[in-house]
Residue, then its C-alpha position, 0 to 999 in steps of 0.5 A: x494502535x493506541x499510539x496510531x494517532x501519536x505516531x502520525x503526528x510524530x511522523x509529520x514532525x520528523x519529516x518536517x524537521x528532517x527536511x530542514x537538516x536540524x534533526x539528529x536521531x541516534x540508532x536506539x530511537x533517541x533524538x537531539x537537536x544537533x545539526x547532521x553533517x552531509x552524508x551522515x546516517x541516522x535513524x528515526x527511531x521507533x515507538x512501536x515494537x515490530x516496526x522498522x526504523x527509517x534511515x535519514x541521510x545527511x539530515x534528510x529522509x530519502x524518498x524513492x526515486x520512482x515513487x512518483x511514477x508509481x502514483x502516476x501510473x496508478x492514477x491512470x487506473x483511478x484507484x489510489x487505495x492501491x498505493x498505500x495497500x501495496x506499500x503496507x503489504x509489501x513491508x508485511x511480506x519483507x518481515x518474513x525475511x528481514x527481521x525489524x530488530x536487525x534491518x532498517x527501512x529505506x525507500x527504493x533507491x535502486x530503480x531510477x525513474x527512467x528504468x522503471x518507465x522502461x520496465x513498465x512499458x510494453x516490449x518491442x514488437x512488430x505490430x504498428x497500429x494506425x489509430x494510436x501512435x503508441x501501438x509500436x513499442x520499441x522497448x526491449x526492456x518492457x515487461x508488458x507484452x507488445x500489442x497485437x492486431x486486436x488491441x484497437x478492436x477486441x477486448x478479449x483478444x487484445x494484449x493487455x497491460x498486466x503490470x501497472x506498478x513496480x514498488x521497491x523497498x530497501x532493507x539495510x543493515x548497519x556497517x560501522x558508522x554507516x549502512x549498507x544494502x541487506x535486502x530488497x523487496x519488490x511488489x509487481x502491481x498486476x491489473x485485474x482490469x486493464x482499461x483502454x480506448x479504441x481511439x483517442x478521446x473515445x469511450x473507455x473499454x476494459x479487459x478483464x484479467x482472472x487471478x490465475x492469469x495475472x498470477x502466472x504473468x507475475x511469476x514470469x516477470x518476477x524471474x526477469x526482475x530478479x535477474x536484472x536486480x542481480x546484475x546490479x552492483x549493489x545487489x549482487x548474487x547473494x542479497x536476499x530479494x523478496x518479490x510479491x505479486x499484487x492484484x490491483x482492485x478495479x478503478x471504482x473500488x473503495x478498497x485497495x487490492x491484496x497480494x496473491x503470492x510471493x517468493x524469496x530469492x536468497x541468492x542466484x536467479x533461480x525462482x521457485x517455492x512460491x508461497x500463496x497469500x490468502x487475503x481479501x478486502x471489502x467495503x461495508x455495507x455491501x451494495x448491488x446485492x452482493x454477498x459479504x465475505x463474512x455475514x457475521x462480520x457484516x451483521x455486526x457492523x450493521x448493528x453498530x451502525x444502526x445504533x450510531x444512526x439512531x442515537x445521532x440521526x444527522x450523520x452523513x454516512x458510515x462505511x468500513x474497509x474490512x481486511x481478512x487474512x486466512x479467512x479470518x477478520x484481520x482489521x476494520x477501518x470505519x469512517x463516519x461522516x458527521x454533519x455537526x461541528x459543536x465541540x461538546x457534541x463531538x465529545x459526546x458522540x465520540x464517547x458513544x461510538x466507543x461504547x457502541x464499538x465495544x458492544x457491537x463490533x467484532x472482538x479480537x481484531x484491530x479497529x480504527x474509527x475515524x470521525x470527520x466532517x467536511x472541515x476535516x478530522x474531528x475524533x479518532x477511536x481505535x483498538x489493538x488486536x486482542x484488546x477490549x478497550x478503545x482508545x479515543x482522541x478528540x481534536x479540540x478547536x482553539 
């Protein structure tokens, strides 16, 4: 956590230079200024234990072939928090099978945009609605169900879109002076709410999907996805495949969703031994009379907020995104919006926030605090899980 800010800045420089084809990294994390040859493989190196080194090919970072579609699909449901939460969560699941000291990370290269589009679409069906030219889905590869006769009229009887996103991550191993595919991780982003219109440009309605229902549908789809990946030449029969079922949040949620289940297919197409994932997210302070997941954590955050607001009454607001694993607090990301811009005032405020955080916020969990204004980030305060002291950084103006 102490290096979080440094990693962000370093990563930006890495991608910028790598895009220019002038950066050459060694597998041990060292770097040099020698130009890379087209087709050659290098790695980004790593500055934090327990994280994957990324792969650079021909001096360029390899972006996912279908990630743009993932973002587009997600925006239709209006919550971009799901994208980052799904990416980070899938990497965490992947670490259960692909050790960070043996495998290297590469964004998905197996699924093309066209393939992902066909998988996300509805199945081939018989129903052809009159209100919507998309009511007939001529797609045998679609993982979502075909529309039924209620799709334009009844939110509870219609066949909803269950699968909203597909995310692929590839995990590579060294092979001489190159790399080869060592494993694949797939996230199936399932809707907890499917938004729809009964007529074009009309009002938006919603079909609620329960967690047991989306989990069951996700497991059905996972079996088909694994079977399809096994037919890919680069994957074959013996490449490990991790598939996670991710529950997306509603479009007005201020936090991302969580994984609810995952499975590891060592070989073949048989899918069994699913593992449950106990994770929850929430935003503090809670609103609309809702009860917090953990009242002690909520009260600690409230005490911290009161202290900070009393000392600096000109704040625009303080909110927290809170993450729980197996019933325990796993992390907290706090955003403080200020209404002042003087450098000395920001310095003093940052020091006070760190002091108040040490005194009032829960001990043990990792905590990140971003201090920002309409002009951008002003300061950053963070603490690793298990640490007592907070690291602070103020962005100076020149």
